[in-house]
C-alpha positions in Angstrom: -49.6 193.2 65.2 -53.0 195.2 65.4 -56.4 193.4 66.3 -57.3 193.4 62.3 -54.0 191.1 61.7 -54.6 187.6 61.0 -52.4 185.2 62.5 -52.1 181.5 61.4 -49.8 178.8 62.9 -48.7 176.0 60.6 -48.1 173.2 62.5 -46.8 169.6 62.2 -45.7 166.8 64.6 -43.8 163.7 64.5 -44.8 160.8 67.0 -43.6 157.4 68.2 -46.4 155.4 66.4 -49.8 156.2 64.7 -52.3 156.0 67.8 -52.1 157.9 71.0 -54.9 155.5 72.6 -52.1 152.9 72.4 -49.6 155.1 74.3 -47.9 156.8 71.5 -46.3 160.3 72.2 -45.3 163.4 70.5 -41.6 163.4 70.0 -41.2 166.5 67.8 -43.5 169.8 67.3 -42.7 172.2 64.3 -44.4 175.5 63.8 -43.9 178.5 61.5 -46.4 181.8 61.9 -48.1 183.3 59.0 -49.6 187.0 59.7 -51.8 188.2 57.0 -50.8 185.4 54.8 -47.3 186.5 54.9 -44.7 184.0 56.2 -42.6 185.7 59.3 -39.6 184.7 60.5 -41.0 183.5 63.9 -40.9 179.7 64.6 -41.5 177.2 67.2 -39.7 173.9 67.3 -38.8 171.4 69.6 -37.9 167.7 70.4 -39.5 165.8 73.2 -38.8 163.1 75.2 -41.5 160.8 75.1 -40.4 158.1 77.8 -41.2 155.1 75.7 -39.9 153.4 72.7 -40.3 154.6 69.1 -42.0 152.2 66.8 -39.3 151.3 64.1 -41.9 151.8 61.4 -42.0 155.5 62.6 -38.3 155.7 62.8 -38.0 155.0 59.4 -40.6 157.7 58.6 -38.7 160.6 60.6 -35.4 159.0 61.4 -35.7 160.3 65.1 -34.0 157.7 67.4 -34.7 156.8 71.0 -31.0 157.7 71.9 -31.1 161.2 70.3 -34.4 162.3 72.6 -32.7 160.9 75.6 -31.6 164.4 76.7 -34.5 166.4 75.3 -37.5 167.8 77.6 -40.7 166.3 78.4 -43.9 167.6 76.9 -45.1 168.8 80.3 -41.5 170.9 80.1 -42.3 172.7 76.9 -46.4 173.0 77.0 -46.7 176.5 78.1 -44.2 177.7 75.4 -46.2 175.8 72.7 -49.5 177.2 74.2 -48.1 180.9 74.4 -47.0 180.5 70.7 -50.3 179.1 69.4 -52.8 180.9 71.4 -55.4 182.4 69.5 -54.0 181.6 66.4 -55.5 179.5 63.4 -53.9 176.3 63.3 -53.2 175.0 59.6 -52.6 171.5 59.7 -52.3 168.3 57.1 -54.6 165.9 58.2 -55.6 167.4 61.7 -57.3 164.8 63.4 -53.8 163.0 63.4 -52.0 165.9 65.1 -54.8 167.3 67.2 -55.4 163.6 68.7 -52.0 163.5 69.8 -51.9 167.1 71.0 -55.0 166.4 73.1 -53.9 163.4 74.5 -50.7 165.1 75.6 -52.7 167.9 77.3 -55.3 165.5 79.0 -52.2 163.7 80.6 -51.2 166.9 82.5 -52.3 167.6 85.9 -54.0 170.8 86.1 -54.4 171.4 82.5 -57.8 171.3 81.3 -57.4 173.2 77.9 -57.7 171.5 74.4 -56.4 172.5 71.0 -60.1 173.4 70.2 -60.7 175.6 72.9 -57.2 177.2 72.6 -57.1 177.5 68.6 -59.2 177.3 65.7 -57.9 174.5 62.8 -57.9 174.5 59.4 -57.5 171.1 57.8 -55.7 171.5 54.7 -56.2 167.5 53.4 -60.0 167.8 53.2 -59.7 171.1 51.6 -57.4 169.8 48.8 -59.6 166.6 48.4 -62.6 168.9 48.0 -60.6 171.1 45.4 -59.1 168.6 43.5 -61.5 165.5 43.5 -59.9 162.2 42.4 -56.5 163.7 42.8 -53.7 162.6 45.5 -53.6 165.0 48.2 -50.5 164.0 50.2 -48.0 166.7 50.8 -45.8 165.5 48.3 -48.4 165.3 45.7 -49.5 168.9 46.4 -45.9 170.0 46.4 -45.6 168.6 42.7 -49.3 170.3 42.0 -47.7 173.9 42.7 -44.2 173.3 41.6 -43.0 173.7 45.2 -39.5 172.1 45.9 -39.2 169.4 48.5 -36.2 167.7 47.4 -34.2 168.3 50.4 -37.2 166.3 52.3 -35.8 163.0 52.5 -37.2 162.2 55.8 -40.3 163.6 57.5 -39.5 166.4 60.1 -42.2 168.7 61.8 -40.3 171.8 61.3 -39.6 171.1 57.7 -42.9 169.8 56.9 -44.5 172.7 58.6 -42.5 174.9 56.2 -43.5 173.2 53.5 -47.2 173.1 54.1 -47.1 177.1 54.6 -46.2 177.2 50.8 -48.6 174.6 49.8 -51.4 176.3 51.9 -50.8 179.7 50.4 -50.5 178.6 46.8 -53.6 176.5 47.4 -55.9 179.0 48.9 -54.8 181.9 46.5 -51.5 183.1 47.7 -52.0 186.7 48.9 -53.9 188.0 51.7 -56.3 190.2 49.9 -56.3 192.0 46.3 -55.2 195.2 48.1 -52.0 193.5 49.5 -51.3 192.4 46.0 -48.9 194.3 43.5 -48.8 192.0 40.4 -45.9 194.0 38.8 -44.1 193.8 41.9 -44.6 189.9 42.0 -43.4 189.5 38.6 -40.3 191.5 39.4 -39.4 189.6 42.5 -39.8 186.1 40.4 -37.5 187.6 37.8 -40.1 188.0 35.0 -40.0 191.1 32.8 -43.2 192.4 30.6 -42.5 192.3 27.0 -43.2 195.9 25.3 -46.3 196.0 23.3 -44.8 197.2 20.2 -41.9 194.3 20.2 -41.3 192.5 16.8 -43.8 189.5 16.5 -42.5 186.3 17.8 -41.1 183.7 15.3 -43.5 180.5 15.4 -41.7 177.3 14.7 -43.9 174.4 13.5 -43.3 170.9 15.0 -42.1 168.4 12.3 -43.8 164.9 11.8 -41.6 163.3 14.5 -42.3 165.7 17.2 -46.0 165.7 16.4 -46.1 162.0 16.5 -44.6 162.1 19.8 -47.1 164.7 21.1 -49.7 162.3 20.0 -48.2 159.3 21.8 -47.9 161.6 25.2 -51.7 162.5 24.9 -52.8 159.2 24.4 -50.8 158.1 27.4 -52.3 160.9 29.5 -55.9 159.7 28.4 -54.8 155.8 29.4 -53.5 156.8 32.5 -56.2 159.4 33.7 -59.0 158.2 31.9 -59.5 161.4 29.7 -57.4 164.0 28.0 -59.0 167.3 26.7 -56.5 167.9 24.2 -57.1 164.7 22.1 -59.3 165.8 19.2 -62.4 163.5 18.3 
């Protein structure tokens, strides 16, 4: 990696509960690396023994149990590896105050450690970015996956590494895909997606008009869209 390369780390955590000020702890960290907006195979993933009970509500979200974490390392045992992986990178996080708050709480409890996430890395929060870009629309990770056609059907429960991988795809789609125009070959991208350009001198495509029943069904769908969203551009005045 050269000095000009841009390194980002997409990060997610799972926790014992919602608030570190109430003594809740991190139990899983998952990170995936992007260099120049391209996914590498470099990841960081660890489960952590929190030395406390996990709230039942949290277990229902991520499925991680106290029994599973009994033989896992403590945060103090993995902190150096975590800091080495994220050092100098821009952290891409969905709802960053949650994860950063927990990480800073864990770091503050370590003897001899005075660093914070903000001193160690910069942070890009995809949640307010999505809300600003798509005002009025839902901005959850699942909603953004649906918006961009990203398959998250394998996400029955939350998991830090899985959610980081999904967020990386969402982030790249939401912020434009490629790193720069100089790093983008349109024809290569189309070929990778199995898309073949049609010849300009091909025979004209046959246009099949809809019948009355199909037209009626289409109109009903537009009216439903207007009712749910408060407006539909395709309904003619």
